[in-house]
DRENPAKE-443519 format. One line per field, with one value per residue (C-alpha): residue number from 1; x, y, z negated. Coordinates in nm, 3 decimals, padded with zeros to 5 digits. Layout:
BEGIN
num: NUM/...
px: X/...
py: Y/...
pz: Z/...
! end
This chain:
BEGIN
num: 1/2/3/4/5/6/7/8/9/10/11/12/13/14/15/16/17/18/19/20/21/22/23/24/25/26/27/28/29/30/31/32/33/34/35/36/37/38/39/40/41/42/43/44/45/46/47/48/49/50/51/52/53/54/55/56/57/58/59/60/61/62/63/64/65/66/67/68/69/70/71/72/73/74/75/76/77/78/79/80/81/82/83/84/85/86/87/88/89/90/91/92/93/94/95/96/97/98/99/100/101/102/103/104/105/106/107/108/109/110/111/112/113/114/115/116/117/118/119/120/121/122/123/124/125/126/127/128/129/130/131/132/133/134/135/136/137/138/139/140/141/142/143/144/145/146/147/148/149/150/151/152/153/154/155/156/157/158/159/160/161/162/163/164/165/166/167/168/169/170/171/172/173/174/175/176/177/178/179/180/181/182/183/184/185/186/187/188/189/190/191/192/193/194/195/196/197/198/199/200/201/202/203/204/205/206/207/208/209/210/211/212/213/214/215/216/217/218/219/220/221/222/223/224/225/226/227/228/229/230/231/232/233/234/235/236/237/238/239/240/241/242/243/244/245/246/247/248/249/250/251/252/253/254/255/256/257/258/259/260/261/262/263/264/265/266/267/268/269/270/271/272/273/274/275/276/277/278/279/280/281/282/283/284/285/286/287/288/289/290/291/292/293/294/295/296/297/298/299/300/301/302/303/304/305/306/307/308/309/310/311/312/313/314/315/316/317/318/319/320/321/322/323/324/325/326/327/328/329/330/331/332/333/334/335/336/337/338/339/340/341/342/343/344/345/346/347/348/349/350/351/352/353/354/355/356/357/358/359/360/361/362/363/364/365/366/367/368/369/370/371/372/373/374/375/376/377/378/379/380/381/382/383/384/385/386/387/388/389/390/391/392/393/394/395/396/397/398/399/400/401/402/403/404/405/406/407/408/409/410/411/412/413/414/415
px: 27.476/27.727/27.623/27.575/27.891/27.939/28.101/28.335/28.307/28.321/28.193/27.833/27.675/27.412/27.057/26.877/26.572/26.593/26.516/26.238/26.348/26.235/25.953/26.048/25.919/25.847/25.873/25.550/25.353/25.167/24.800/24.589/24.234/23.963/23.868/23.529/23.505/23.599/23.383/23.480/23.251/23.161/23.051/22.840/22.667/22.596/22.448/22.241/22.110/22.042/21.806/21.546/21.587/21.479/21.182/21.088/21.115/20.879/20.637/20.646/20.576/20.273/20.140/20.204/20.015/19.729/19.708/19.711/19.433/19.222/19.275/19.189/18.871/18.767/18.839/18.635/18.343/18.355/18.362/18.071/17.871/17.929/17.835/17.512/17.433/17.493/17.288/17.002/17.025/17.008/16.719/16.500/16.649/16.750/17.021/17.080/17.126/16.815/16.928/16.767/16.963/16.892/16.967/16.938/16.831/16.925/16.716/16.755/16.969/17.059/17.010/17.388/17.440/17.143/17.285/17.623/17.460/17.259/17.567/17.779/17.513/17.490/17.147/17.290/17.583/17.603/17.514/17.526/17.235/17.012/17.105/17.006/16.679/16.585/16.669/16.440/16.163/16.228/16.189/16.481/16.259/16.024/16.274/16.172/16.426/16.415/16.525/16.447/16.479/16.554/16.636/16.923/16.688/16.464/16.444/16.473/16.097/16.035/16.321/16.187/15.836/15.952/16.178/15.915/15.625/15.790/15.730/16.029/16.117/15.883/15.790/15.977/15.816/16.024/15.833/15.930/15.751/15.767/15.872/15.570/15.371/15.146/15.116/14.779/14.937/15.207/14.958/14.744/15.049/15.158/14.814/14.782/15.105/15.001/15.276/15.043/14.698/14.669/14.451/14.674/14.978/14.816/14.691/15.033/15.204/14.967/15.119/15.462/15.760/16.120/16.440/16.564/16.644/16.425/16.130/16.149/16.156/15.833/15.551/15.283/14.982/14.621/14.567/14.830/14.663/14.955/15.247/15.486/15.366/15.682/15.913/15.840/16.129/16.028/16.266/16.286/16.233/16.218/15.931/15.794/15.441/15.246/15.526/15.469/15.363/15.628/15.901/15.755/15.733/16.081/16.236/16.093/16.189/16.541/16.601/16.487/16.724/17.012/16.935/16.940/17.313/17.522/17.554/17.176/17.142/17.414/17.233/16.910/17.091/17.232/16.878/16.740/16.497/16.396/16.388/16.008/15.993/16.238/16.044/15.714/15.846/16.008/15.675/15.499/15.781/15.762/15.389/15.407/15.714/15.685/16.010/16.094/16.412/16.210/16.226/16.480/16.290/15.966/16.155/16.272/15.911/15.820/16.136/16.069/15.718/15.829/16.093/15.847/15.563/15.434/15.318/15.275/15.154/15.012/15.184/14.860/14.980/14.712/14.857/14.784/14.414/14.449/14.594/14.299/14.047/14.219/14.401/14.238/13.866/13.818/13.966/13.794/13.460/13.352/13.436/13.738/13.757/14.042/14.255/14.159/14.259/14.589/14.693/14.526/14.787/14.516/14.395/14.693/14.992/15.334/15.395/15.117/15.116/15.296/15.417/15.161/15.356/15.683/15.943/16.253/16.609/16.596/16.299/16.468/16.780/16.570/16.408/16.754/16.922/16.669/16.758/16.809/16.519/16.268/15.967/15.662/15.429/15.431/15.181/15.220/15.009/14.910/15.240/15.435/15.559/15.617/15.543/15.706/15.631/15.714/15.376/15.018/14.920/15.172/15.081/14.712/14.802/15.021/14.736/14.512/14.781/14.833/14.462/14.442/14.683/14.411/14.347/14.379/14.657/14.798/15.060/15.042/14.719/14.524/14.199
py: 05.801/05.612/05.688/06.061/06.251/06.592/06.804/07.063/07.426/07.541/07.223/07.175/06.853/06.833/06.775/06.455/06.639/06.874/07.229/07.404/07.698/08.026/08.184/08.454/08.786/09.046/09.408/09.558/09.758/10.066/09.989/10.286/10.297/10.232/10.544/10.617/10.594/10.918/11.002/11.294/11.592/11.592/11.229/11.302/11.583/11.356/11.090/11.357/11.470/11.122/11.022/11.302/11.276/10.913/11.010/11.286/11.042/10.802/11.088/11.196/10.842/10.824/11.154/11.044/10.718/10.907/11.156/10.876/10.695/11.012/11.093/10.738/10.751/11.085/10.964/10.652/10.856/11.088/10.794/10.630/10.955/11.008/10.648/10.684/11.019/10.888/10.581/10.805/11.004/10.678/10.550/10.854/10.953/11.295/11.523/11.283/11.380/11.374/11.137/10.847/10.522/10.213/09.894/09.534/09.296/08.931/08.627/08.495/08.785/08.779/09.078/09.110/09.120/09.352/09.598/09.592/09.636/09.940/10.099/10.041/10.207/10.515/10.441/10.391/10.543/10.261/09.901/09.749/09.945/09.863/09.496/09.501/09.685/09.448/09.154/09.287/09.333/08.976/09.080/08.879/08.620/08.887/09.082/09.048/09.047/09.292/09.628/09.907/10.283/10.399/10.736/10.803/11.006/10.708/10.594/10.230/10.179/10.316/10.109/09.787/09.876/09.917/09.610/09.380/09.511/09.420/09.766/09.756/10.020/10.314/10.593/10.913/11.254/11.571/11.884/12.252/12.484/12.852/13.116/13.259/12.934/12.902/12.585/12.524/12.566/12.312/12.061/12.083/12.037/11.729/11.573/11.656/11.466/11.169/11.220/11.238/11.353/11.733/11.719/11.456/11.675/11.984/11.788/11.636/11.978/12.103/11.864/11.796/11.841/11.898/11.932/12.251/12.579/12.779/12.546/12.588/12.967/12.983/13.150/12.894/13.125/13.003/13.288/13.149/12.957/12.738/12.732/12.611/12.851/13.025/12.735/12.500/12.618/12.658/12.451/12.145/11.811/11.442/11.244/10.892/10.837/10.760/10.880/10.906/11.261/11.265/11.201/11.463/11.733/11.658/11.739/12.092/12.156/12.020/12.230/12.544/12.471/12.425/12.759/12.940/13.012/13.174/13.501/13.534/13.465/13.720/13.984/13.916/13.985/14.309/14.424/14.291/14.068/13.713/13.436/13.439/13.817/13.790/13.515/13.697/14.019/13.824/13.655/13.992/14.123/13.806/13.845/14.217/14.210/13.865/13.772/14.130/14.321/14.565/14.344/14.561/14.881/14.724/14.609/14.965/15.087/14.830/14.896/15.272/15.217/14.978/15.227/15.516/15.327/15.639/15.779/15.452/15.202/14.970/14.830/14.838/14.568/14.442/14.092/14.018/14.062/13.830/13.561/13.584/13.561/13.295/13.070/13.101/13.149/12.857/12.611/12.734/12.579/12.881/13.249/13.353/13.732/13.752/13.535/13.740/14.060/13.911/13.868/14.178/14.458/14.718/14.615/14.478/14.689/14.604/14.267/14.008/13.725/13.491/13.445/13.457/13.239/13.050/13.304/13.225/13.316/13.646/13.768/13.665/13.858/14.156/14.158/14.171/14.408/14.676/14.973/15.300/15.523/15.772/15.600/15.514/15.409/15.202/15.060/14.825/14.791/14.481/14.489/14.479/14.834/14.997/15.354/15.482/15.795/15.972/16.130/16.004/16.273/16.155/15.795/15.836/15.993/15.689/15.455/15.629/15.597/15.226/15.157/15.330/15.069/14.812/14.536/14.557/14.761/14.654/14.768/14.995/15.168/15.114/15.018
pz: -15.195/-14.996/-14.653/-14.706/-14.657/-14.774/-14.520/-14.614/-14.576/-14.221/-14.070/-13.952/-13.873/-13.604/-13.733/-13.672/-13.548/-13.247/-13.327/-13.143/-12.938/-13.082/-12.891/-12.653/-12.745/-12.482/-12.551/-12.675/-12.423/-12.512/-12.467/-12.367/-12.497/-12.232/-12.044/-11.890/-11.511/-11.358/-11.052/-10.835/-10.872/-10.502/-10.516/-10.824/-10.636/-10.340/-10.566/-10.738/-10.405/-10.272/-10.553/-10.509/-10.134/-10.151/-10.364/-10.125/-09.834/-10.006/-10.076/-09.712/-09.600/-09.827/-09.692/-09.334/-09.386/-09.552/-09.264/-09.006/-09.192/-09.215/-08.848/-08.752/-08.960/-08.811/-08.458/-08.524/-08.657/-08.357/-08.117/-08.298/-08.300/-07.928/-07.858/-08.054/-07.891/-07.540/-07.620/-07.736/-07.411/-07.217/-07.426/-07.362/-07.026/-07.163/-07.023/-06.735/-06.374/-06.159/-05.885/-05.706/-05.705/-05.495/-05.687/-05.575/-05.853/-05.774/-05.855/-06.211/-06.330/-06.700/-06.928/-06.962/-06.586/-06.540/-06.793/-06.622/-06.279/-06.394/-06.550/-06.239/-06.024/-06.248/-06.392/-06.742/-06.925/-07.183/-07.105/-07.455/-07.614/-07.316/-07.349/-07.716/-07.643/-07.360/-07.587/-07.859/-07.605/-07.481/-07.118/-06.979/-06.807/-06.671/-06.460/-06.096/-05.814/-05.527/-05.395/-05.643/-05.625/-05.977/-06.127/-06.365/-06.586/-06.656/-07.018/-07.127/-07.149/-06.801/-06.654/-06.798/-06.688/-06.329/-06.329/-06.479/-06.270/-05.943/-05.799/-05.569/-05.313/-05.373/-05.141/-05.218/-05.168/-05.140/-05.238/-05.243/-05.484/-05.393/-05.642/-05.819/-05.816/-06.118/-06.320/-06.155/-05.807/-05.895/-06.034/-05.719/-05.493/-05.687/-05.656/-05.287/-05.223/-05.442/-05.697/-05.997/-06.098/-06.142/-06.451/-06.613/-06.545/-06.701/-07.002/-07.061/-07.064/-07.334/-07.589/-07.438/-07.667/-07.553/-07.746/-07.580/-07.752/-07.515/-07.576/-07.952/-07.906/-07.702/-07.892/-07.968/-07.989/-07.957/-07.710/-07.477/-07.195/-07.080/-07.318/-07.045/-06.776/-06.653/-06.740/-06.448/-06.236/-05.867/-05.655/-05.427/-05.603/-05.512/-05.664/-05.637/-05.521/-05.839/-06.069/-06.443/-06.547/-06.819/-06.562/-06.326/-06.592/-06.725/-06.388/-06.393/-06.755/-06.722/-06.411/-06.592/-06.880/-06.633/-06.466/-06.799/-06.788/-07.066/-06.871/-06.854/-07.226/-07.301/-07.094/-07.282/-07.608/-07.464/-07.381/-07.712/-07.521/-07.606/-07.348/-07.354/-07.303/-07.014/-06.838/-06.899/-06.746/-06.461/-06.384/-06.350/-06.129/-05.919/-05.861/-05.788/-05.561/-05.411/-05.235/-05.137/-05.212/-05.423/-05.732/-05.914/-05.835/-05.956/-06.265/-06.329/-06.345/-06.610/-06.811/-06.802/-06.930/-07.204/-07.320/-07.318/-07.487/-07.666/-07.332/-07.141/-07.400/-07.132/-06.824/-06.619/-06.378/-06.140/-06.108/-06.474/-06.397/-06.097/-06.327/-06.564/-06.281/-06.068/-06.316/-06.657/-06.609/-06.362/-06.614/-06.929/-07.017/-07.218/-07.227/-07.430/-07.412/-07.661/-07.433/-07.127/-07.305/-07.425/-07.061/-06.912/-06.930/-06.877/-07.224/-07.421/-07.512/-07.372/-07.212/-07.172/-07.424/-07.185/-06.825/-06.547/-06.301/-06.269/-06.152/-05.950/-06.034/-05.840/-06.042/-06.368/-06.273/-06.168/-06.512/-06.670/-06.424/-06.320/-06.103/-06.287/-06.184/-06.325/-06.170/-06.380/-06.098/-05.782/-05.538/-05.241/-04.929/-04.735/-04.545/-04.873/-04.831/-05.172/-05.281/-05.600/-05.798/-06.122/-06.192/-06.192/-05.942/-05.685/-05.758/-05.680/-05.347/-05.274/-05.365/-05.114/-04.844/-04.918/-04.891/-04.555/-04.417/-04.473/-04.720/-05.095/-05.249/-05.584/-05.829/-06.135/-06.239/-05.918/-06.091
! end
């Protein structure tokens, strides 16, 4: 090969092709195997605490929402119950104040405006139920304009009757019934003043029904002449001329219930006496003592006899005979000796079967708080002077003295 020359030893010919530079090699590093994340112990404890704390927070929130929902439901139920109860009171006119209200009804008044007007004037507590009731009765077009005197204890039916009848301003009668008035006395006084018919009033009370605790506790015996004798509280009342007997009677009954305070009820329990026994005894005290200051002394005589019933089994009170003769016999169409005897304390043992008049508050308190004495007898003369004694012998002498004053003496065992 001509062109190829062989170089001698020690000589190097450059290559036709450039040589690639040798790759640079870096020193090998020691590679550590991957290590798990190392979290400080304190941080791990915090994370441990945070997780249950979040769960507890969610649990508390659920309980809080549940409690709020329950409380809201209960509050709603209470509000609804009170609304319904107050509406019922309005509907029947129960437990409402006995007050006269003058209301002007304009021409063409709507039921909505009428309801609002009656509520604003204190005739109604709730306007919506009355609006619904009047709408059902379809009396909107029958309401007559004018000046009306209404009472806050009127029920819905009575209100609509007045407002649709056009009986505007009515004459008001104020009557005072004295303590010790009988039911017959009250009925006569109402009729004499044109409030209502006496017979209609008496008949109504025979079947009247009231939702009061004392009423439900009254003994309903066939021997009882007037079940509500004793419960028509003697006081001053305002009535309308020609007022409904139901409205008239309700005023007496409501007033009695208001006067029956918790302290009186508590005292009855202390003496182991029922309301009916208390009012019955108070009625006898009222008739025997009248309005005198001797009520508590008279009461002590009856209490002593009731406590010592082995010796004094009968009260022997004259006024119980007067009640039979003056208030029962004139109204009975035929003789009823059993009824007479049930009231006559010369015949029956202990208290009569029911009250013999309508006692006032002083007589009721006297029945519950008698004087402490050893008297078993008393008699009073025409001047209402009282003579008390421990023995029958002394008593008969006192009866003779009382009769010498003039007139008829009455009291214990004068017959």
